[in-house]
ROSE-4610 file (N, C-alpha, C; in Angstrom, 1 decimal, always signed):
// ROSE-4610
residu = [M/M/M/A/A/A/K/K/K/A/A/A/L/L/L/H/H/H/P/P/P/D/D/D/I/I/I/I/I/I/V/V/V/T/T/T/G/G/G/C/C/C/P/P/P/T/T/T/L/L/L/R/R/R/E/E/E/P/P/P/N/N/N/G/G/G/L/L/L/A/A/A/M/M/M/S/S/S/S/S/S/R/R/R/N/N/N/V/V/V/R/R/R/L/L/L/S/S/S/N/N/N/T/T/T/V/V/V/R/R/R/H/H/H/D/D/D/A/A/A/S/S/S/I/I/I/I/I/I/Y/Y/Y/K/K/K/A/A/A/M/M/M/Q/Q/Q/H/H/H/A/A/A/A/A/A/Q/Q/Q/L/L/L/K/K/K/N/N/N/I/I/I/L/L/L/P/P/P/V/V/V/Y/Y/Y/E/E/E/V/V/V/C/C/C/S/S/S/Q/Q/Q/V/V/V/R/R/R/S/S/S/M/M/M/I/I/I/E/E/E/E/E/E/I/I/I/A/A/A/P/P/P/F/F/F/K/K/K/V/V/V/E/E/E/Y/Y/Y/V/V/V/E/E/E/I/I/I/A/A/A/D/D/D/A/A/A/V/V/V/N/N/N/L/L/L/Q/Q/Q/S/S/S/L/L/L/Q/Q/Q/Q/Q/Q/W/W/W/S/S/S/D/D/D/S/S/S/Q/Q/Q/S/S/S/P/P/P/R/R/R/I/I/I/F/F/F/V/V/V/A/A/A/V/V/V/F/F/F/A/A/A/D/D/D/D/D/D/V/V/V/R/R/R/L/L/L/I/I/I/D/D/D/N/N/N/A/A/A/A/A/A/L/L/L]
num = [1/1/1/2/2/2/3/3/3/4/4/4/5/5/5/6/6/6/7/7/7/8/8/8/9/9/9/10/10/10/11/11/11/12/12/12/13/13/13/14/14/14/15/15/15/16/16/16/17/17/17/18/18/18/19/19/19/20/20/20/21/21/21/22/22/22/23/23/23/24/24/24/25/25/25/26/26/26/27/27/27/28/28/28/29/29/29/30/30/30/31/31/31/32/32/32/33/33/33/34/34/34/35/35/35/36/36/36/37/37/37/38/38/38/39/39/39/40/40/40/41/41/41/42/42/42/43/43/43/44/44/44/45/45/45/46/46/46/47/47/47/48/48/48/49/49/49/50/50/50/51/51/51/52/52/52/53/53/53/54/54/54/55/55/55/56/56/56/57/57/57/58/58/58/59/59/59/60/60/60/61/61/61/62/62/62/63/63/63/64/64/64/65/65/65/66/66/66/67/67/67/68/68/68/69/69/69/70/70/70/71/71/71/72/72/72/73/73/73/74/74/74/75/75/75/76/76/76/77/77/77/78/78/78/79/79/79/80/80/80/81/81/81/82/82/82/83/83/83/84/84/84/85/85/85/86/86/86/87/87/87/88/88/88/89/89/89/90/90/90/91/91/91/92/92/92/93/93/93/94/94/94/95/95/95/96/96/96/97/97/97/98/98/98/99/99/99/100/100/100/101/101/101/102/102/102/103/103/103/104/104/104/105/105/105/106/106/106/107/107/107/108/108/108/109/109/109/110/110/110/111/111/111/112/112/112/113/113/113/114/114/114/115/115/115/116/116/116/117/117/117/118/118/118/119/119/119/120/120/120]
x = [+125.3/+125.9/+127.6/+127.3/+128.7/+129.5/+128.9/+129.4/+130.0/+129.3/+129.9/+131.1/+130.8/+131.7/+133.1/+132.6/+133.8/+133.5/+134.2/+133.9/+134.7/+135.5/+136.3/+135.3/+134.0/+133.4/+132.4/+132.1/+131.1/+130.0/+128.8/+127.6/+127.0/+126.6/+125.6/+124.6/+123.3/+122.2/+121.5/+121.0/+120.8/+119.5/+118.6/+117.3/+117.2/+116.0/+116.0/+115.4/+116.1/+115.8/+114.6/+113.7/+112.3/+112.0/+111.4/+110.9/+109.9/+109.3/+108.2/+106.8/+106.6/+105.6/+105.6/+107.1/+107.2/+108.0/+108.3/+108.9/+110.3/+111.0/+112.3/+113.4/+114.1/+114.9/+115.7/+116.0/+116.8/+117.1/+118.2/+118.7/+117.9/+116.9/+115.8/+114.9/+114.6/+113.4/+112.9/+114.3/+114.3/+113.4/+113.7/+113.2/+111.6/+111.1/+109.6/+108.9/+107.6/+106.7/+106.4/+105.9/+105.8/+104.4/+103.5/+102.2/+102.8/+103.4/+103.9/+104.5/+105.5/+106.1/+105.4/+104.7/+103.4/+102.7/+102.4/+101.6/+102.3/+103.5/+104.3/+104.4/+103.7/+103.8/+102.8/+102.1/+101.3/+102.3/+103.4/+104.4/+104.5/+104.9/+105.1/+104.1/+102.7/+101.7/+101.2/+101.3/+100.7/+101.9/+103.0/+103.8/+103.5/+103.1/+102.5/+101.3/+100.5/+99.2/+99.7/+100.7/+101.3/+101.5/+102.2/+102.6/+101.5/+100.2/+99.2/+98.4/+98.6/+98.0/+98.7/+99.8/+101.0/+100.3/+100.2/+99.7/+98.2/+97.4/+96.1/+95.6/+96.3/+96.0/+97.2/+97.1/+98.2/+99.3/+100.4/+101.5/+101.0/+100.7/+100.3/+99.1/+98.5/+97.2/+97.8/+98.8/+99.2/+99.9/+100.6/+101.5/+100.2/+99.3/+98.1/+97.4/+97.3/+96.6/+97.6/+99.1/+99.8/+100.0/+99.8/+100.2/+98.8/+97.7/+96.3/+96.5/+96.8/+96.9/+97.8/+98.6/+99.9/+99.3/+98.7/+98.4/+97.0/+96.5/+95.3/+95.8/+96.7/+97.1/+98.0/+97.7/+98.0/+99.3/+100.4/+101.1/+101.5/+101.6/+101.9/+101.9/+103.1/+103.0/+103.9/+103.4/+104.1/+105.1/+106.4/+107.1/+107.1/+107.3/+107.4/+106.6/+105.9/+106.2/+106.3/+107.1/+107.9/+108.2/+107.7/+107.8/+108.7/+110.0/+111.5/+111.7/+112.4/+113.2/+114.5/+114.3/+115.3/+116.7/+116.9/+118.5/+118.9/+118.2/+118.6/+117.9/+116.9/+116.1/+115.4/+114.9/+114.4/+112.8/+112.1/+110.6/+109.9/+109.0/+108.1/+106.9/+106.5/+105.2/+104.1/+104.6/+103.5/+104.5/+104.0/+104.5/+105.2/+105.1/+105.9/+107.2/+107.3/+108.6/+109.8/+109.4/+110.4/+110.4/+111.1/+110.9/+111.4/+111.5/+112.2/+111.7/+110.5/+109.9/+109.9/+110.2/+110.5/+109.7/+109.3/+108.5/+109.7/+109.6/+110.4/+109.3/+109.5/+108.7/+109.4/+109.1/+109.9/+108.4/+108.5/+107.3/+108.0/+107.6/+108.0/+106.8/+107.2/+106.5/+106.9/+106.1/+106.6/+107.4/+108.8/+110.1/+111.1/+110.7/+111.3/+111.1/+112.1/+112.0/+112.4/+111.0/+111.3/+111.2/+112.2/+112.6/+112.3/+112.0/+111.7/+111.5/+112.0/+111.7/+111.4/+110.9/+110.4/+110.4/+111.0/+110.5/+109.2/+108.5/+107.1/+107.1]
y = [+102.3/+103.1/+103.4/+103.4/+103.4/+102.5/+101.2/+99.7/+99.6/+100.1/+99.8/+100.8/+102.1/+103.3/+103.3/+103.2/+103.4/+102.2/+101.3/+99.7/+100.0/+101.3/+101.2/+102.0/+102.7/+103.6/+102.7/+102.8/+102.1/+103.4/+103.2/+103.7/+103.0/+104.0/+103.7/+104.2/+103.8/+104.4/+104.8/+105.6/+106.0/+106.9/+106.9/+107.3/+108.7/+109.1/+110.5/+111.1/+112.3/+113.1/+114.1/+114.0/+114.7/+115.8/+116.8/+117.9/+117.2/+117.7/+117.0/+117.1/+117.7/+117.3/+116.3/+115.8/+114.7/+115.6/+116.8/+117.2/+117.1/+116.5/+116.1/+117.3/+117.3/+118.3/+118.5/+120.1/+120.3/+121.9/+122.5/+123.8/+124.8/+124.3/+124.9/+125.2/+124.5/+124.6/+126.0/+126.6/+127.9/+129.3/+128.8/+129.6/+129.5/+128.5/+128.4/+129.5/+129.6/+130.5/+129.7/+130.3/+129.4/+128.7/+129.1/+128.2/+127.3/+127.5/+126.4/+125.1/+126.0/+124.4/+124.0/+124.3/+123.5/+122.7/+123.2/+122.3/+121.3/+121.5/+120.5/+119.2/+119.1/+117.8/+116.9/+117.6/+116.4/+115.8/+116.0/+115.1/+113.9/+113.9/+112.7/+112.0/+112.7/+112.2/+111.2/+111.9/+111.2/+110.1/+110.0/+108.8/+107.7/+108.1/+107.2/+106.3/+107.3/+106.6/+105.8/+105.9/+105.3/+103.7/+104.0/+102.7/+101.8/+102.3/+101.5/+101.3/+101.7/+101.3/+100.2/+100.0/+98.9/+97.8/+97.0/+95.7/+95.7/+97.2/+97.3/+97.7/+98.9/+99.4/+99.5/+99.2/+99.2/+100.3/+100.5/+101.5/+102.6/+102.9/+104.0/+104.6/+103.9/+104.7/+105.4/+104.3/+105.0/+106.3/+106.2/+107.5/+108.8/+108.5/+109.4/+110.2/+109.3/+109.5/+110.4/+110.1/+110.8/+112.1/+112.2/+113.6/+114.7/+113.8/+114.6/+114.9/+114.2/+114.5/+115.8/+115.8/+117.0/+117.9/+118.2/+119.2/+119.8/+119.2/+119.6/+120.8/+121.2/+122.2/+123.3/+124.4/+125.2/+125.9/+126.2/+126.3/+125.4/+124.2/+122.9/+122.4/+122.1/+121.5/+120.2/+119.3/+118.2/+118.1/+118.0/+117.8/+116.0/+115.5/+113.9/+113.0/+112.0/+110.9/+109.6/+109.0/+107.6/+106.6/+105.5/+104.4/+103.5/+103.2/+102.8/+101.2/+100.4/+99.5/+100.2/+100.1/+101.0/+100.2/+99.2/+98.8/+99.5/+99.1/+99.6/+100.9/+101.5/+102.8/+102.4/+101.4/+101.2/+101.3/+102.2/+102.7/+101.1/+101.0/+100.0/+100.0/+99.1/+99.1/+98.3/+97.2/+96.4/+96.2/+96.0/+95.8/+94.4/+93.4/+92.4/+92.6/+93.7/+93.9/+94.4/+94.3/+94.9/+94.0/+93.7/+93.3/+94.5/+95.5/+96.6/+97.9/+98.0/+99.3/+100.5/+101.9/+103.1/+104.1/+105.1/+106.1/+107.5/+108.1/+109.3/+110.3/+111.7/+112.9/+113.8/+114.8/+116.6/+117.1/+118.4/+119.0/+120.6/+121.3/+122.9/+123.6/+124.2/+125.0/+126.6/+127.2/+128.6/+128.4/+128.8/+128.5/+127.5/+127.0/+126.1/+124.7/+123.7/+122.5/+121.5/+120.8/+120.0/+118.1/+117.7/+116.5/+115.6/+114.6/+113.6/+111.9/+110.8/+109.3/+108.6/+107.4/+106.6/+105.2/+104.1/+102.9/+102.5/+101.4/+101.2/+99.7]
z = [+93.7/+92.9/+93.8/+95.1/+96.0/+95.8/+95.6/+95.8/+94.3/+93.2/+92.0/+91.4/+91.9/+91.4/+92.3/+94.0/+94.5/+95.8/+95.3/+96.4/+97.5/+98.1/+99.1/+99.9/+99.7/+100.7/+101.1/+102.5/+103.1/+103.4/+102.7/+103.0/+104.0/+105.2/+106.5/+106.6/+106.5/+106.8/+107.9/+108.4/+109.9/+109.6/+110.8/+110.7/+110.4/+110.0/+109.7/+110.9/+111.3/+112.4/+112.0/+112.9/+112.4/+113.5/+113.3/+114.1/+115.0/+116.1/+116.9/+116.0/+115.0/+114.1/+112.9/+112.7/+111.9/+110.4/+110.3/+109.5/+109.6/+108.4/+108.5/+108.8/+109.8/+109.9/+108.9/+108.5/+107.3/+107.6/+107.3/+107.9/+106.6/+105.5/+105.0/+105.7/+106.7/+107.1/+108.3/+108.1/+108.7/+107.5/+106.3/+105.4/+105.4/+106.3/+106.2/+107.2/+107.0/+107.7/+109.0/+109.9/+110.8/+110.5/+109.8/+109.4/+108.5/+107.5/+106.2/+107.2/+108.1/+108.9/+109.7/+110.1/+111.1/+109.9/+109.0/+108.2/+107.4/+107.2/+106.7/+107.3/+108.4/+109.1/+108.3/+107.3/+106.2/+105.6/+105.2/+104.5/+105.1/+106.3/+107.0/+107.2/+107.5/+107.7/+106.3/+105.3/+104.1/+103.6/+104.3/+103.9/+105.1/+106.1/+107.1/+106.4/+105.8/+105.2/+104.1/+103.8/+102.3/+102.9/+103.9/+104.6/+105.0/+105.4/+105.8/+104.7/+103.4/+101.9/+101.3/+101.8/+101.2/+101.0/+99.9/+99.8/+99.7/+100.0/+99.9/+98.6/+98.2/+97.1/+95.9/+94.5/+93.8/+93.9/+93.7/+94.1/+93.3/+92.1/+91.6/+92.1/+92.7/+93.6/+95.0/+95.6/+96.7/+96.4/+95.3/+95.3/+95.0/+94.1/+93.9/+95.3/+96.1/+97.6/+98.2/+98.1/+98.6/+98.1/+97.2/+96.3/+96.8/+96.7/+96.9/+98.6/+99.3/+100.9/+101.1/+100.3/+100.4/+99.8/+98.3/+98.0/+98.3/+99.1/+99.9/+100.9/+101.1/+102.1/+101.2/+100.9/+100.5/+101.3/+100.6/+99.4/+98.7/+99.2/+98.9/+97.3/+96.6/+95.3/+95.3/+95.0/+94.9/+93.6/+93.8/+92.6/+92.2/+93.1/+92.7/+94.0/+93.8/+94.9/+94.1/+94.7/+93.8/+95.1/+94.5/+95.4/+94.7/+95.4/+94.7/+95.6/+95.3/+95.9/+96.6/+98.1/+98.7/+98.4/+97.9/+97.5/+96.3/+95.3/+93.8/+93.2/+94.2/+93.8/+92.5/+92.1/+90.9/+91.1/+90.2/+90.5/+90.6/+91.9/+91.5/+90.6/+90.4/+89.3/+90.2/+90.8/+91.7/+93.1/+94.1/+95.6/+95.6/+95.0/+94.4/+93.9/+93.6/+92.9/+93.8/+95.1/+96.1/+97.5/+98.3/+99.4/+100.4/+100.0/+100.7/+100.0/+100.0/+99.2/+100.2/+99.3/+100.2/+99.4/+100.2/+99.3/+99.2/+98.5/+98.1/+97.9/+98.6/+98.2/+98.0/+97.3/+97.0/+97.0/+97.8/+97.6/+97.6/+97.1/+97.1/+98.1/+98.9/+100.1/+100.0/+99.0/+98.6/+97.9/+98.0/+97.2/+97.9/+98.9/+99.6/+99.1/+98.8/+98.3/+99.6/+99.7/+101.1/+100.5/+100.9/+100.6/+102.0/+101.3/+102.6/+101.8/+102.4/+102.4/+103.6/+103.3/+104.2/+104.0/+104.7/+104.5/+104.4/+103.6/+103.8/+104.2]
């Protein structure tokens, strides 16, 4: 989108900074209780699990397993789990649809929305 709408802008990707338990660092993390903050490590663990399942299970099944893993922990409610191409952000139906798949996750923990993504 930046290339199409703002060709003079250069977008530079960088790694996600993570807390020791894998939770993506965010200013909203301070709104989490200690228990929820600790348990939120399941989000990163589920994304790592997705990477292990890549090309073994269909995309939709990987998304389903990630959702199930996260929602096993109360009070987490998954808003979405999506696997898309990292370049054009188009949702994948099959692994062969992209050479650079990425998983995107949004989870509500109590009233805090946690978002994360990772290369697969």
